[in-house]
C-alpha positions in Angstrom: 0.0 0.0 0.0 1.8 3.1 -1.2 -0.4 5.3 1.2 0.6 4.9 4.8 -2.4 3.5 6.6 -2.3 2.4 10.2 -4.3 -0.6 11.0 -5.4 -3.2 13.5 -3.2 -4.5 16.3 -1.8 -7.9 17.1 -2.2 -10.2 20.1 -0.2 -13.1 21.3 -1.1 -15.3 24.3 1.0 -18.2 25.6 -0.1 -20.6 28.4 2.5 -23.1 29.5 0.8 -26.3 30.6 3.8 -27.9 32.3 5.8 -26.8 35.3 8.7 -24.5 34.5 11.1 -27.3 35.4 9.8 -29.3 32.4 10.9 -26.6 30.0 14.2 -26.1 31.8 14.9 -29.8 31.4 13.6 -30.2 27.8 14.6 -26.9 26.2 17.4 -25.9 28.5 15.8 -22.7 29.8 13.1 -21.7 32.2 12.6 -18.6 30.0 11.0 -20.8 27.2 7.7 -18.9 27.4 9.3 -15.4 27.3 11.5 -16.4 24.4 8.4 -17.7 22.4 6.5 -14.5 23.2 9.3 -12.4 21.9 9.3 -14.3 18.6 5.5 -14.2 18.3 5.4 -10.4 18.9 8.3 -9.8 16.4 6.5 -12.0 13.8 3.5 -9.7 14.2 5.5 -6.5 14.1 3.7 -5.7 10.8 0.5 -5.2 12.9 1.9 -2.6 15.2 4.7 -0.1 15.3 3.4 2.6 17.7 3.7 0.6 20.9 4.0 -2.9 22.5 3.3 -4.4 25.8 3.9 -7.7 27.7 2.2 -9.1 30.8 2.7 -12.3 32.7 1.1 -14.2 35.6 2.7 -16.7 37.9 0.6 -19.5 39.2 0.2 -20.6 42.8 2.3 -17.9 44.4 2.1 -17.3 48.2 0.6 -14.1 49.7 3.2 -11.4 49.7 4.9 -12.7 46.5 4.6 -10.8 43.3 2.6 -12.8 40.7 1.7 -10.2 38.0 4.2 -8.2 35.9 3.7 -5.8 33.0 6.0 -3.8 30.8 5.0 -1.4 28.0 6.8 0.8 25.5 6.0 3.5 23.0 9.6 3.9 21.8 10.5 3.8 18.1 11.3 0.1 18.4 8.8 -0.9 21.1 9.1 -4.7 20.9 12.9 -4.5 21.2 12.6 -2.0 24.0 10.2 -4.0 26.2 12.3 -7.2 25.9 15.5 -5.2 26.5 13.8 -4.0 29.8 12.8 -7.5 30.6 16.3 -8.9 29.9 18.0 -6.1 31.8 15.8 -6.8 34.9 16.4 -10.5 34.7 20.2 -10.2 34.2 20.5 -7.7 37.0 18.9 -10.1 39.4 20.9 -13.1 38.2 24.1 -11.2 38.4 23.4 -10.4 42.1 22.1 -14.0 42.7 23.9 -16.4 40.4 22.5 -19.3 42.4 19.1 -18.7 40.9 20.2 -19.8 37.4 19.8 -23.5 38.1 17.0 -23.1 40.7 13.7 -22.8 38.8 11.7 -22.4 42.0 13.8 -19.4 43.0 13.7 -18.0 39.5 9.9 -18.1 39.5 9.7 -16.6 43.0 12.3 -13.8 42.6 12.5 -12.9 38.9 9.7 -10.9 37.3 8.0 -12.1 34.1 9.0 -15.8 34.7 5.5 -17.2 34.7 3.2 -19.7 33.1 0.7 -17.3 31.5 1.8 -14.5 29.1 0.0 -11.9 27.0 1.7 -9.7 24.4 0.3 -6.9 22.2 1.6 -4.8 19.3 -0.2 -1.6 18.6 -1.1 0.7 15.8 -2.7 3.9 17.3 -5.8 4.8 15.3 -6.7 7.8 17.4 -3.4 9.8 17.0 -2.5 9.2 20.7 0.8 7.4 21.3 1.3 8.1 25.0 2.3 5.2 27.2 -1.1 5.2 28.8 -2.6 4.2 25.4 -0.4 1.1 25.1 -1.9 -2.4 25.9 -2.1 -4.5 28.0 -4.3 -2.6 30.4 -4.3 -3.6 34.0 -7.2 -3.5 36.5 -5.8 -4.1 39.9 -7.4 -5.4 43.1 -6.2 -7.0 46.4 -8.3 -10.0 45.6 -6.4 -12.2 43.2 -9.5 -13.2 41.3 -10.5 -9.6 40.6 -7.2 -8.6 38.9 -7.7 -8.3 35.2 -5.3 -7.7 32.3 -6.8 -6.9 28.9 -5.3 -6.4 25.5 -7.1 -6.5 22.2 -7.2 -6.0 18.5 -10.4 -4.0 18.3 -12.5 -0.8 17.8 -16.0 -0.3 19.1 -18.5 1.8 17.2 -20.7 2.5 20.3 -18.2 3.8 22.8 -20.7 6.4 24.1 -23.3 3.8 24.7 -20.8 1.6 26.5 -19.6 4.5 28.6 -23.2 5.4 29.6 -23.8 1.7 30.5 -20.9 1.9 33.0 -22.4 5.0 34.6 -25.7 3.2 35.0 -23.9 0.4 36.7 -22.7 2.9 39.3 -19.1 3.2 38.0 -17.1 6.4 37.4 -14.9 5.7 34.3 -11.7 7.8 34.1 -12.1 8.2 30.3 -14.3 7.3 27.4 -11.8 5.3 25.4 -13.2 2.0 24.2 -10.3 0.1 25.8 -11.2 1.4 29.2 -14.9 0.9 28.8 -14.5 -2.7 27.6 -12.1 -3.6 30.5 -14.3 -2.0 33.1 -17.4 -3.8 31.7 -15.6 -7.2 32.0 -14.2 -6.1 35.4 -17.7 -5.2 36.7 -19.1 -8.7 36.0 -15.9 -10.3 37.2 -16.3 -8.6 40.5 -19.9 -9.5 40.7 -19.2 -13.2 39.9 -16.4 -13.4 42.5 -18.6 -11.8 45.2 -21.4 -14.3 44.5 -19.0 -17.3 44.6 -17.5 -16.0 47.8 -21.0 -16.0 49.4 -21.7 -19.4 47.9 -18.7 -21.2 49.3 -19.0 -19.4 52.7 -22.6 -20.9 52.9 -21.1 -24.3 52.2 -18.9 -23.9 55.4 -15.5 -23.2 53.8 -13.1 -20.8 55.4 -12.1 -17.5 53.8 -8.8 -19.0 52.8 -10.3 -22.1 51.4 -12.7 -20.0 49.4 -9.9 -18.6 47.2 -9.2 -22.0 45.6 -12.8 -22.8 45.1 -13.6 -19.4 43.5 -10.8 -20.0 40.9 -12.2 -23.4 40.2 -15.8 -22.4 39.9 -15.4 -19.0 38.1 -17.5 -19.1 34.9 -15.5 -17.0 32.5 -17.9 -17.7 29.6 -20.8 -16.3 31.7 -18.9 -13.2 32.6 -18.0 -12.6 28.9 -21.7 -13.1 27.8 -22.8 -10.4 30.2 -19.9 -8.0 29.4 -20.1 -8.3 25.6 -23.8 -8.2 25.3 -23.9 -4.7 23.8 -20.5 -4.5 22.1 -20.7 -3.3 18.5 -17.4 -3.6 16.7 -14.7 -5.8 15.4 -12.6 -7.4 18.1 -10.3 -10.2 19.2 -10.3 -9.5 23.0 -7.7 -11.2 25.2 -7.7 -11.2 28.9 -5.8 -12.7 31.9 -7.4 -13.0 35.4 -5.1 -12.8 38.4 -5.4 -16.3 39.6 -4.5 -17.8 36.2 -7.6 -18.1 34.0 -7.3 -16.6 30.4 -9.5 -16.0 27.4 -9.7 -14.7 23.9 -13.1 -13.6 22.5 -13.7 -13.0 18.8 -16.5 -10.7 17.5 -19.6 -12.4 16.2 -19.1 -11.4 12.5 -15.4 -12.6 12.6 -14.2 -9.2 11.5 -10.9 -9.4 13.4 -8.8 -12.6 13.2 -7.7 -15.1 15.9 -6.0 -18.5 15.6 -5.1 -21.0 18.3 -3.0 -24.1 18.8 -2.8 -26.6 21.7 -0.7 -29.6 22.5 0.3 -31.2 25.8 3.0 -28.4 26.5 1.4 -25.2 25.5 -1.8 -23.3 24.4 -1.1 -20.4 22.0 -3.4 -17.8 20.5 -2.3 -15.2 17.9 -3.8 -12.8 15.4 -2.1 -14.7 12.5 -1.7 -18.4 11.8 1.8 -18.4 10.2 3.2 -16.8 13.4 2.2 -19.9 15.4 3.4 -22.2 12.6 6.8 -20.6 12.5 7.4 -20.0 16.2 6.2 -23.5 17.3 7.1 -25.4 14.2 3.7 -26.9 13.7 1.7 -27.8 10.6 -1.0 -25.6 9.0 -3.7 -28.2 9.8 -2.8 -28.2 13.5 -3.8 -24.5 13.9 -7.5 -23.7 14.3 -9.4 -20.5 13.6 -11.4 -19.2 16.5 -15.0 -19.2 15.4 -16.9 -15.8 15.3 -18.7 -15.2 18.6 -16.8 -17.8 20.5 -14.1 -17.5 23.2 -11.2 -19.9 23.9 -11.1 -20.2 27.6 -8.1 -21.6 29.4 -8.7 -22.3 33.1 -6.1 -22.2 35.8 -6.0 -26.0 35.9 -4.9 -26.0 32.2 -8.2 -27.2 30.7 -9.1 -25.6 27.4 -12.6 -25.1 25.9 -14.1 -23.0 23.2 -17.5 -21.6 24.3 -20.2 -19.8 22.4 -20.5 -16.3 23.9 -22.5 -14.4 21.3 -24.7 -15.7 18.5 -22.7 -15.6 15.2 -23.7 -13.0 12.6 -23.1 -13.4 8.9 -19.4 -14.0 8.6 -17.7 -10.8 7.4 -14.0 -11.4 8.1 -12.0 -8.4 7.0 -10.8 -8.7 3.4 -8.0 -6.2 4.0 -6.4 -8.9 6.1 -6.0 -11.0 2.9 -5.1 -8.1 0.6 -2.5 -6.4 2.7 -2.4 -6.5 6.5 -1.6 -10.1 7.4 1.8 -11.7 6.7 1.8 -13.2 3.2 3.5 -16.3 4.4 0.2 -17.9 5.3 -0.5 -20.6 2.7 -4.1 -19.4 2.0 -3.3 -15.7 2.0 -0.4 -16.2 -0.4 -2.6 -18.0 -2.9 -5.4 -15.4 -2.5 -3.0 -12.5 -3.2 -1.7 -14.3 -6.3 -5.3 -14.7 -7.4 -6.0 -11.0 -6.9 -3.3 -10.2 -9.4 -4.4 -12.9 -11.8 -8.0 -11.7 -11.9 -6.9 -8.2 -12.8 -5.1 -9.3 -16.0 -8.1 -9.0 -18.4 -8.6 -5.3 -17.4 -4.8 -4.7 -17.8 -4.8 -6.3 -21.2 -7.6 -4.0 -22.3 -5.8 -0.9 -21.0 -2.7 -1.6 -23.1 -4.7 -2.6 -26.2 -3.3 -6.2 -26.0 0.2 -4.8 -26.7 2.2 -6.9 -24.3 5.3 -6.6 -26.5 5.5 -2.9 -25.5 4.4 -3.3 -21.9 6.6 -3.5 -18.8 5.2 -5.0 -15.5 6.4 -4.1 -12.0 5.1 -3.4 -8.5 5.1 -0.8 -5.7 5.5 -1.3 -2.8 7.1 -4.6 -1.8 4.0 -5.9 -0.2 2.4 -6.0 -3.7 4.9 -8.5 -4.8 2.7 -11.6 -4.4 -0.2 -10.1 -6.4 2.4 -9.1 -9.0 3.4 -12.8 -9.4 -0.2 -13.7 -10.0 -0.6 -11.0 -12.6 2.6 -11.9 -14.4 1.8 -15.7 -14.4 -1.6 -14.9 -16.0 0.2 -12.8 -18.6 2.4 -15.7 -19.3 -0.6 -18.0 -19.6 -2.1 -15.6 -22.1 1.1 -15.5 -24.1 1.3 -19.3 -24.1 -2.1 -19.4 -25.8 -0.9 -16.8 -28.3 2.2 -18.9 -29.0 0.1 -22.0 -29.5 -2.2 -20.2 -31.9 0.6 -18.7 -34.0 2.4 -22.1 -34.2 -0.7 -24.0 -35.2 -1.7 -21.3 -37.7 1.7 -21.4 -39.4 1.9 -25.2 -39.4 4.9 -26.3 -41.5 5.8 -22.8 -42.9 7.6 -21.6 -39.8 11.2 -20.9 -40.2 13.5 -21.6 -37.2 13.9 -17.8 -36.7 10.2 -17.2 -36.6 9.7 -20.2 -34.3 12.4 -18.9 -31.9 10.8 -15.4 -31.9 7.4 -16.9 -31.0 8.8 -19.1 -28.3 10.7 -16.1 -26.8 7.4 -14.2 -26.2 7.2 -13.6 -22.5 6.0 -10.8 -20.2 8.6 -8.0 -19.7 9.3 -7.8 -16.0 11.5 -5.0 -14.4 12.2 -3.7 -11.0 11.6 -0.1 -11.8 11.5 1.4 -8.4 13.4 0.7 -5.2 12.4 2.3 -1.8 15.1 4.2 0.0 14.1 3.2 3.6 16.9 5.5 5.1 15.4 8.5 3.4 11.9 7.7 4.6 12.9 7.7 8.2 14.3 11.2 7.9 11.2 12.9 6.5 9.1 15.0 8.9 5.9 16.9 8.6 7.1 20.3 7.4 7.1 22.5 4.4 9.8 20.6 2.6 8.1 17.2 3.0 6.6 17.1 -0.6 10.0 17.6 -2.2 11.6 15.0 0.0 8.8 12.4 -0.5 9.4 12.7 -4.3 12.8 11.0 -3.7 11.7 8.1 -1.5 11.9 5.8 -4.4 14.9 5.3 -6.7 14.1 4.3 -10.2 15.9 2.0 -12.6 16.8 4.1 -15.6 16.8 2.3 -18.9 14.3 -0.3 -17.8 11.5 1.3 -19.9 11.4 2.6 -23.5 9.5 5.7 -24.5 7.1 3.5 -26.6 6.3 1.3 -23.5 3.3 1.0 -21.3 4.3 0.7 -17.7 2.0 -1.4 -15.5 2.5 -1.0 -11.8 0.5 -3.1 -9.3 -0.3 -1.8 -5.8 -2.1 -3.4 -2.9 -4.7 -0.7 -2.7 -5.1 3.0 -3.4 -6.8 4.8 -0.5 -6.0 8.5 -0.5 -3.7 8.5 -3.5 -1.5 11.1 -1.9 1.8 9.2 -2.4 0.9 8.3 -5.9 0.2 12.0 -6.9 3.1 13.6 -5.0 5.8 11.0 -5.4 5.4 7.7 -7.3 3.8 9.0 -10.6 6.3 11.8 -10.9 9.2 9.4 -10.3 7.9 6.8 -12.8 7.4 9.6 -15.4 11.2 10.1 -15.4 11.4 6.7 -17.2 9.5 8.3 -20.1 6.8 5.6 -20.6 4.0 6.3 -23.1 1.4 5.3 -20.4 1.5 4.5 -16.7 -1.2 2.1 -15.6 -1.5 1.8 -11.8 -3.4 -1.3 -10.8 -5.0 -1.8 -7.4 -5.5 -5.4 -6.2 -8.3 -4.0 -4.0 -11.5 -2.4 -5.2 -12.2 1.3 -4.8 -12.2 2.3 -1.1 -15.4 4.3 -0.8 -16.3 4.2 2.9 -14.5 4.7 6.2 -13.6 1.8 8.5 -14.7 1.8 12.1 -13.4 -1.6 13.3 -9.7 -1.0 13.7 -8.2 0.3 10.5 -7.2 4.0 10.3 -9.5 5.1 7.6 -11.9 7.4 9.5 -12.7 10.4 7.3 -14.6 10.3 4.0 -12.9 13.3 2.5 -9.5 11.5 2.7 -10.7 8.8 0.3 -9.8 9.5 -3.3 -12.9 7.6 -4.6 -15.1 9.9 -2.5 -13.4 13.0 -3.9 -13.9 11.6 -7.4 -17.6 11.1 -6.9 -18.0 14.6 -5.6 -16.1 16.0 -8.6 -18.4 14.0 -11.0 -21.4 15.5 -9.2 -20.0 19.0 -9.7 -19.3 18.4 -13.4 -22.8 17.0 -14.1 -24.6 19.6 -12.0 -26.0 17.0 -9.6 -24.3 18.2 -6.5 -27.7 18.8 -5.0 -27.7 15.0 -4.3 -24.9 15.6 -1.9 -27.1 18.0 0.0 -29.9 15.4 -0.1 -27.6 12.7 1.4 -26.7 15.2 4.2 -30.4 15.7 5.0 -30.9 11.9 5.1 -27.9 11.4 7.4 -29.2 14.2 9.7 -32.7 12.7 9.8 -31.3 9.4 11.2 -29.1 10.8 13.9 -31.5 9.9 16.7 -32.6 6.6 15.3 -31.6 3.4 17.0 -28.6 1.7 15.3 -30.7 -1.2 14.0 -32.9 1.3 12.1 -30.1 3.3 10.5 -29.3 2.8 6.8 -26.1 3.9 4.9 -27.3 7.0 3.1 -23.8 7.7 1.7 -24.2 4.9 -0.9 -26.4 7.4 -2.8 -23.3 9.6 -3.4 -21.8 6.8 -5.7 -25.1 5.4 -7.1 -25.2 7.5 -10.3 -21.8 6.5 -11.5 -20.2 3.3 -12.8 -17.0 1.9 -11.4 -15.2 2.9 -14.6 -16.4 6.5 -14.4 -15.1 6.9 -10.9 -11.8 5.2 -11.8 -11.4 7.5 -14.8 -12.0 10.5 -12.6 -9.5 9.2 -10.0 -7.0 8.9 -12.8 -7.5 12.7 -13.6 -7.3 13.7 -9.9 -4.1 11.8 -9.2 -2.2 12.7 -12.5 0.3 15.3 -11.3 0.5 18.6 -13.2 3.1 18.5 -15.9 3.4 14.8 -16.2 4.1 13.5 -19.7 2.8 10.0 -19.6 -0.9 9.2 -19.8 -2.1 8.0 -16.4 -4.7 5.3 -16.0 -5.9 3.8 -12.7 -7.5 0.3 -12.6 -9.2 -1.2 -9.6 -10.2 -4.7 -8.7 -13.9 -5.4 -8.9 -15.8 -6.5 -5.7 -16.9 -9.6 -7.5 -13.3 -10.6 -8.3 -12.3 -9.8 -4.8 -14.9 -12.3 -3.5 -13.7 -14.9 -6.0 -10.1 -14.5 -4.8 -11.0 -14.4 -1.0 -14.1 -16.5 -0.7 -13.9 -16.9 3.1 -13.2 -13.3 4.0 -16.2 -11.3 2.6 -15.9 -8.3 4.8 -16.1 -5.7 2.1 -17.7 -2.6 3.8 -14.8 -0.3 2.7 -15.8 -1.0 -0.9 -19.5 -1.6 -0.8 -20.8 0.2 2.3 -22.4 -3.0 3.6 -21.3 -2.8 7.3 -21.4 -6.0 9.3 -22.8 -4.4 12.4 -25.5 -1.8 13.0 -23.0 0.7 14.3 -21.2 0.8 11.0 -24.1 2.6 9.3 -24.3 5.1 12.0 -20.6 5.8 11.8 -20.5 6.3 8.0 -23.5 8.7 8.2 -21.7 10.6 10.9 -18.5 10.7 8.8 -20.6 12.3 6.0 -22.1 14.8 8.4 -18.6 15.7 9.6 -17.4 16.1 6.1 -20.4 18.3 5.1 -20.1 20.5 8.1 -16.3 20.8 8.0 -15.8 19.0 11.3 -12.3 17.5 11.4 -13.2 14.7 13.9 -13.6 11.0 13.8 -17.1 9.6 13.4 -16.7 7.1 16.3 
């Protein structure tokens, strides 16, 4: 994605099912869990660069002994920073007490982070805040072990105001309105309630206060707590939590918007936002890793038992398609094939755009994350040329000369690496008056790779705002003097904001929206924009379930091609010599390539939860009234 878009976070949870002595003996270290957590978080670094956090719980500690630890960072390399802090703390203690190195019991008692239950989080901040207070995991502390709660998640809620008001009605006084706080406090409220009820129950059965603690941990119904807490949540989420005595859970939203995968054997239970992370770190097969079903929670009790429980009734599955197009690591077997298919399915449109002239067409890609879809596009071009070769050879039959046969057989797509990103320069650029000039030099181009008579086809993951294309990439590519620059997006036109975790909150930032407005102006139909505003305003006080997406009417009069052509005009920089054409994937082809991840609200406006329609209408109201705020 040439536009910088921040997106959803990543979670990693590890529960060791054996005593720490087992890992010391088998793997040579009692830090086995910490080491695995480091790898899992680094392998999900693509999901978060603004902050990272790590929390651990030690089982069966005595009163007065520390059993919870947490470390967070919002430094430029946050994962490296938190594990540097962890290692420094551990090494300092071991230097002072070298006898602990071979004494696992002492390690667990005296050294922080050495526990059986661990939760990690990597964060992209979608609200512009990057203070340490905004970094997960969040901690809700209490002197009762069972009431301590650690929460981290990959989520955004659309109904934060409603959730905040619910807490007030419960008698709480939340310190802020952020969805992370409201979610944690909602879980915490029902956790407190459940613990209090269990305490009364076991007291009636004649057990002492000290005996009650063990029984509360045993009887605590985590699924019931989650059902009550999540009843009114509207959003996309994979919510992870640790309870002080050692229970843990991960809950996935009922539409399956945000991803979650898990693996279990007799040594460990692992949950992560991405499947290949678990595959790589624990060296297990694809088939061994399961996807957590929408609306279900995986619950790991203190005794090590693991169950998946239905928490919320599943909605129509709308797993995020951007996961497949761009966000998730492409090393997943299914995602790799889907991205290749996205490139393959674009080829007919590309062929039409260059008038079937592949001899004078060069194929390339920007940025590196578009490489897999590039392979699919080029392979389909090769398939097309193979058919052409066969037709030419059969048509000529016995009249072919060796030279002509050799020329036919040598027909192949022309592939070049036309642009190379200068990462060092990128890190230097700041938001100031000279930024545009500096951005124009972020990519180095390969001079001589394109002839003046050539079409240059560049594939990108998606085109969201188009800012980088207009200010940088198209100007750079024009220096190669191609006849035409065709920019191909493996994703369809992004027409609507996201409200479930990806940082696309404002309509006016989307180039497809700006193109539709421009078409209305040109055709003297801008009054329809006013009508959409009135329809949005009319629904402000409706219940979410009754709200419809009025913004669809902005796009309704125009074909996809008309909007794409207008985007081509908008993004073509002034003074560029080459003709510029922008081609987008169709929604139908996206579904064909990614049949199990049909969450397409960015492209279609079909939001998977009622709150989505309210958010998109509010985004339009904000645009119309010139309010520079988020719609959720």
